[in-house]
N, C-alpha and C positions, 0 to 999 in steps of 0.2 A: 203234555202227558197229565192225566188226571192224578190227583192226590192218591186215590185208592190204588191205581196201577203202580205208582212210585212206592207205596208202602208194600205192595206185593214183591217188588224187586228187593227191597230191604230184607223182607222175610226170606226170599229165595237166597239171598247172599248169606244170611245166617245159617241156612241149611247146608251151605257149602263147608261149614266147619265140621271136621271129623268128630264123630260122636263121642270119642274119648275126651277129646279137647273140649267140646261143648258141654260135657258133663262137669268139667272143672270150672266153668264160668260160675262165679258165685256173687250173688247180690248186686246184679246189674240190670238196669231198665234201658231198653233201646227206644229212643224217641225220634220222630221225624218232625222237623220245623222248617219254616221257609228259609230263613236266613239268620245268621249270627249278627246281632246288632253291632257288636264291637269290631268284628272282622267279617265284613259282608262277603268276602270271597272264600271263607273257610268252608271246606266241604264236609268236615266232621270233627267232632270233639269228644274225647274221653274226659270226664270229670269224676274223680274219685281217688281211691287208694288202691294202687296196683296190688295184686296178690302177693307179689314178692316183698312188699312193704308192710303187710298187715301183721299185726301182733294181737295179743289178747285184748287190748284196748279197743280193737275194732268191733268186737261183739256188740250187737244191738244198734249198729250204725244204720243210717238211711241208706238206701241202695245207691250205688254209683250210677252214673248215667253215660250213655253213648248217645250223642245227638248227631243225626245225619241231616244235612241242610239241603233240602230239595231244590230250592231255587238256584243256589250256588252251583250245585251239580248239574242242573239242566242248563245253566249258562255256559258251561265248559264242554258241553256235548252237542253234536250236530244231528245224531241219529239215535234211535232207540237202542240199537246195539251198543253204541258208545255208552249210553246211560246204564245199560245192564253191566257193562264191564267196569265203569267208574264207580257205581254203587257197590259192586262186589269188592273192589279194591279198597274203597273207603271203609266199608264195614269191617273187613279183615284187618285193616290198619288199626282202626280204633279198638277192636277186640284185642289185638296184640298189645296195645298199651295196658289193657287190663291185666295182661300177663307179665308186665313189666318190661316190655321190649321198647326201646326208645327209637326216636326217628332216624338216627344215624344207622342203626342196625336194620330198620325196615327198608331204608334206601339200598343198603347192601343186598337185602333179600329180594328187592324188586317190588316191594309193596308200599311205595311212597306216592 
């Protein structure tokens, strides 16, 4: 899969977020990288301060980041349909962290 096609899938996954919820996403950049150097099997990573933990001190902070790891995702998928599904799950999972939802709750909800 080309890098451009993969980035389109990430964009499509972001479009799955309901408009009211998408409007609440604040100060976040979504990136696509090949692989996480420290954890090569990691599919995605939210790095920042969740909305539920922000206070007045957060004003002026650099954007939080959601990184989606293309090569790791492609490694766990056999077909393009699987890539589409796994990218959507990973993007939603990382956006949920931005809203303060932890991994345990995401597992309960089926977004792990």
